[in-house]
Kinemage of the C-alpha trace (Angstrom):
@kinemage 1
@onewidth
@group {chain A} dominant
@subgroup {mainchain}
@vectorlist {calphas} color= white
{ca met a 1} P 0.000 0.000 0.000
{ca ala a 2} L 1.358 3.400 -0.940
{ca tyr a 3} L 1.708 6.221 1.571
{ca asp a 4} L 1.890 9.988 1.242
{ca glu a 5} L 5.574 10.634 0.535
{ca lys a 6} L 5.097 14.398 0.872
{ca leu a 7} L 3.667 13.928 4.369
{ca ala a 8} L 6.502 11.522 5.229
{ca gly a 9} L 8.890 14.323 4.257
{ca arg a 10} L 7.101 16.740 6.576
{ca ile a 11} L 7.324 14.244 9.434
{ca arg a 12} L 11.037 13.692 8.710
{ca gly a 13} L 11.564 17.436 8.917
{ca leu a 14} L 9.666 17.730 12.191
{ca leu a 15} L 11.539 14.830 13.778
{ca ala a 16} L 14.961 15.646 12.315
{ca lys a 17} L 16.302 17.307 15.463
{ca arg a 18} L 15.111 14.540 17.769
{ca lys a 19} L 17.751 12.125 18.974
{ca ala a 20} L 17.257 8.365 18.704
{ca ile a 21} L 14.720 8.611 15.838
{ca thr a 22} L 15.187 6.233 12.908
{ca glu a 23} L 13.057 5.535 9.869
{ca lys a 24} L 12.057 2.135 8.546
{ca lys a 25} L 9.729 0.895 5.829
{ca met a 26} L 7.098 -1.328 7.439
{ca phe a 27} L 3.665 -2.725 6.633
{ca gly a 28} L 3.652 -1.149 3.170
{ca gly a 29} L 4.209 2.252 4.747
{ca val a 30} L 6.890 4.035 6.694
{ca ala a 31} L 7.548 4.048 10.437
{ca phe a 32} L 9.562 6.366 12.642
{ca leu a 33} L 11.119 4.659 15.643
{ca leu a 34} L 12.222 6.134 18.948
{ca asn a 35} L 15.058 4.049 20.417
{ca gly a 36} L 13.968 1.164 18.204
{ca asn a 37} L 10.265 1.353 19.134
{ca met a 38} L 7.753 2.581 16.565
{ca cys a 39} L 6.202 5.857 17.703
{ca val a 40} L 4.600 7.151 14.503
{ca gly a 41} L 3.996 5.862 11.014
{ca leu a 42} L 2.124 6.314 7.781
{ca his a 43} L -0.060 3.600 6.335
{ca gly a 44} L -1.994 4.570 3.229
{ca val a 45} L -3.680 7.878 4.046
{ca glu a 46} L -3.520 7.317 7.781
{ca leu a 47} L -1.162 8.643 10.406
{ca ile a 48} L -0.534 6.038 13.114
{ca val a 49} L 0.620 7.241 16.525
{ca arg a 50} L 1.635 5.238 19.568
{ca leu a 51} L 0.220 6.417 22.865
{ca asp a 52} L -0.210 5.286 26.424
{ca pro a 53} L -2.803 2.480 26.280
{ca lys a 54} L -4.570 4.134 29.222
{ca lys a 55} L -5.212 7.175 27.020
{ca thr a 56} L -6.683 5.250 24.090
{ca glu a 57} L -10.308 6.143 24.828
{ca glu a 58} L -9.439 9.817 25.277
{ca ala a 59} L -7.598 9.873 21.953
{ca leu a 60} L -10.498 8.179 20.175
{ca ala a 61} L -12.795 11.037 21.204
{ca glu a 62} L -11.031 13.284 18.683
{ca pro a 63} L -12.671 13.625 15.257
{ca his a 64} L -11.494 11.434 12.355
{ca thr a 65} L -9.642 9.107 14.709
{ca arg a 66} L -9.959 5.371 15.217
{ca ile a 67} L -8.102 2.617 17.004
{ca phe a 68} L -5.425 1.207 14.715
{ca asp a 69} L -6.468 -2.162 13.361
{ca met a 70} L -4.646 -3.661 10.418
{ca thr a 71} L -5.375 -7.355 10.966
{ca gly a 72} L -8.833 -7.470 12.542
{ca arg a 73} L -7.330 -7.261 16.029
{ca pro a 74} L -7.568 -3.685 17.355
{ca met a 75} L -4.322 -2.473 18.874
{ca lys a 76} L -4.907 -0.614 22.130
{ca gly a 77} L -2.318 2.104 22.553
{ca trp a 78} L -2.267 2.918 18.835
{ca arg a 79} L -4.480 5.381 17.067
{ca ala a 80} L -4.970 6.042 13.410
{ca ser a 81} L -6.257 9.292 12.015
{ca his a 82} L -6.514 10.835 8.597
{ca ser a 83} L -3.007 11.949 7.685
{ca ala a 84} L -4.148 15.539 7.247
{ca arg a 85} L -4.590 15.665 11.044
{ca met a 86} L -1.013 16.562 11.891
{ca lys a 87} L -2.240 17.440 15.414
{ca ala a 88} L -1.987 13.711 16.103
{ca leu a 89} L 1.795 14.130 15.973
{ca tyr a 90} L 1.974 16.522 18.938
{ca pro a 91} L 2.741 13.811 21.525
{ca val a 92} L 5.560 12.532 19.295
{ca leu a 93} L 7.015 15.997 18.720
{ca ala a 94} L 7.031 16.632 22.453
{ca leu a 95} L 8.531 13.158 22.931
{ca arg a 96} L 5.639 12.256 25.194
{ca val a 97} L 5.013 9.028 23.340
{ca phe a 98} L 4.410 5.916 25.329
{ca val a 99} L 7.391 3.578 25.418
{ca pro a 100} L 6.917 0.333 27.331
{ca pro a 101} L 8.764 0.351 30.679
{ca ser a 102} L 11.203 -2.352 29.573
{ca asp a 103} L 12.368 -0.036 26.783
{ca ala a 104} L 12.125 3.226 28.722
{ca ile a 105} L 14.530 6.012 27.966
{ca ser a 106} L 16.868 6.679 30.871
């Protein structure tokens, strides 16, 4: 599945100054990883953002947002929104993304 390369470029630019961010092609899209853990990605026309699983319901209250589900098994702690909703990136830009405790940044 193709993804919006122009939007990927914008995300690259926004994340360029962040340390420990790498880029990897995944799931027919592109993912940006923080210390090896995916924190944001593009899949088709959707922006996928990792968040604290406890905040999933709160995030889903925003318009044009849904729980990320690529295989028929919804993934709590991941939200997908139309890629035009760059606001979904704010937690990533502030580096307030959820990283599991075993992989926590020290």
